[in-house]
Structure formats: C-alpha cells, structure tokens
N, C-alpha and C positions, 0 to 999 in steps of 0.2 A: 289695730293695736289694742292689746288687752288693757284693762284698767290699771294693773300694776305698772306696766311699761309706760302708759300715758302719765300716770301720777309721778313716776320716777323722772321722766323727761322734764316735767314741769318743775319738780323740785330742783333738779340740776340747773335749770335755766333761771331760777329765782335770783333776783339781783343781789340779795344778801346770802352768803353761804349758810346753808341749813344744816349740813352734816357736821356734827360736833367733833367726831373723830372716827378713825378706823381702828378696829381691834382684830386680833387674831386669836382663835381658839384652837387648842389641840384636840385631837380625838378624845371623846369622853369628858372634856372639860365643860363646866356649867356656865351658862350665860346668866341664868336665874335659878334660884333655889326656892323651895317651899318656904312660905312665911315671909318672904321679902316683898317689898313694894318695888315695882319696876314700871316707870312711866316713859321709858324710851321706846322708840320705834326703830327697827333694825332692817337694813337692806342687805341681803346675803349676796356678796360678790362672788364667793366660791365656797364649796363645801356643802354640808347638809346638817340640819339640826332636827330635833324632835321636841315636841311639847308633850309632857306626860304628867300624870299624877300617880300616886302610889297609895295603896291601902296596906293593911298588915300582911297581906299575902303576896301581892304582886304589883308590878308597874302596869299602867294602862296608857298606851300611846294615844294621844288625842289628835295630833296634827304634825305635819312635817313641813320643813322649810328647806329649800335648796336654791341653787344659783338663780339669780334674777327674781327672787321673791322677797316679800316682806313678811317678817315674823314679829309678833308682839304678844305679850301676856295681856290679852285684851281686857280681861276683868280688872286687873291692876292698873292698866293704862287708863281706862275710862273712870273707874271709881277712886283711883289713887289710894288703894288699900292693899294690905297684904293678900297674896294669892297662894293657893295650894299648888300651882303649876311649877314644874321644873322646865327649863329649857337647856338642852344638852347637845353638844356637838356630836354628831355621829361620825363625821369625817372632819379633818382639819378645815377651819373656816376663816375667811376674811369677811368682815362685816362692817358696814358703815352704820354709825350710831347718830340718831337725832333725838334731842330732848323734846319732851312734849310741848314746852313753851314755844320752841321754834316751829314745831309742826303746827300748833294751833295758830300761830302768826301766819304761816303759809296758807293754811286752809281758809282762814278768815279774810285773806287778802283779795280773794277773787272767787266769784260764784262758780266758775269752772272747776277750781280746785275743790271746793266743797262738793260739787256734783261728782267728781271723780272719787273722792273719799267715800261718799255715800254709796256709790256704785260698787266700790270695792267691799264695803261692809255688807251690802246686800248680797253679793256673790258669796262671801264668807258665811253669812247666815243661811242662805239656801243650801250651800254645800254641807253645812253642819246638820241641817234638818234632813237632808237626803241621807246622810250617814246614820243619823239616829233611826230613821225609818228602816234602813238596811239592817242595822244591828238588832232591831226589834222584830222584824218580819221575814228577813231573807235567810236562806240556808247559807252555810259557809261557802259553798260553790257559787251561789248567786252573788254574795258579797265580793268574792274574788273576781268574778267576771265583771262586775260593775266598776270596781277599782281599776282593773286592767284596762277597761274601755275609757274610763274617765282620766286616768293618769298612768299611761303605759310607761312613761319615763321613771316612775317610782321604782319599778323593779330593776332599773339600772343604777339608781342612786342610793337606794336604802337597803340595808341587810334584811334578809327574810325574817329574822326573829322580831324586828321592829314592825314590819308589815303584818306579821301574824298577830302581834299585840294590838295593832291598829284595827285589824279585822276581827278581833276578839275570838281568836282560835289559837290552838297550839302550833308551834313551829312544825311539828310532825304532820298535822292536818294540812297546813299550807303546802308543805313539801309533797304530800300525797296528791293534793288537788293539782298542783303545778305539773307533776309527773303524768297525770292522766288527762290533761287538757292542753 
C-alpha cells in the first residue's frame, strides 16, 4: 500500500470524523488563488487539479493532483501564510476537505500516523528534487521519458498543454516528442 492510501485508510478509520466536508469543483474553477492562506488538506475523490504559479508572461505548472491523491498548498499549510500558488480544477472534481487542526490532531494521536505523514512528505520532497534536477539538466526528450516512466497515467488524466507547462516546454515541443517516441 502506498503512503497516501495507508494514510487515507487510517484517516477514514479514525474514531472522530476528520473530513470537514466534501466539495465539488467545475472545470477551471479555483480551489485556491494567489495571495490566499489555505491550511486545508484535500483528498481528491474524482477529477484532476493542478498547482501553478504565474509570472507576468505565463503560468508554470508545479504539480498535479488526481483521483486518490492528496493535494495541499504546502507552503501555506505549513507556515499558515499567504501563498503564490493557485490550485485549479482541470476536470470536474469531488474533493474531501480536512482542516489543519483536525489533521494535526490525527497526526499527533499515533506515532504510526506521524510516520505515514513524514513518509508522504519525504516522497513529495524527493519527487520535487528529482523534478528540479530534470528541469536543470535534462533535455525535453529526457524530461518527457522520465515523466512517462514515473507517471504514465498522467497522460490519460491531464491535457497536454498542462503537461507541457509542467515539463517546461511548449505544447508544440511536447506534441512533436510524443509523435516521434
């Protein structure tokens, strides 16, 4: 069982209900916008989302969330300060919401819960470091191949224009690479 599934199973089995509410987002609707504080943790029951930032020229996709994954504006969640991140639905979504206070109560209630959360954060950190190295050192083709190997389902869940942004290439470059490999 992967850390997300293990953590979710323990959350669902917790004696006190942890999930605050369920929400639905329509395609392109925002869960979080730049400059807001968001200390909730979200479990995606269906659909897909993206976390991105924008500069004066373009949007830069940082991460994706899809069915059976957890998504959070981690900087805002940890520091309880405004974040530059946007979280936007790519497809219609159904999402369970947990407030940080309930999540903290859950994590602190059992060492296994804390270990699972730390394992999940460790995976996230390693994934992010691997992505940074790819962006700095790998060619567009190498970045594509690594993402395809690491997350083949991404290409079924996420439109190419967002994958191209995530891989730091134009949609045309991604299309050409996909056509030739």
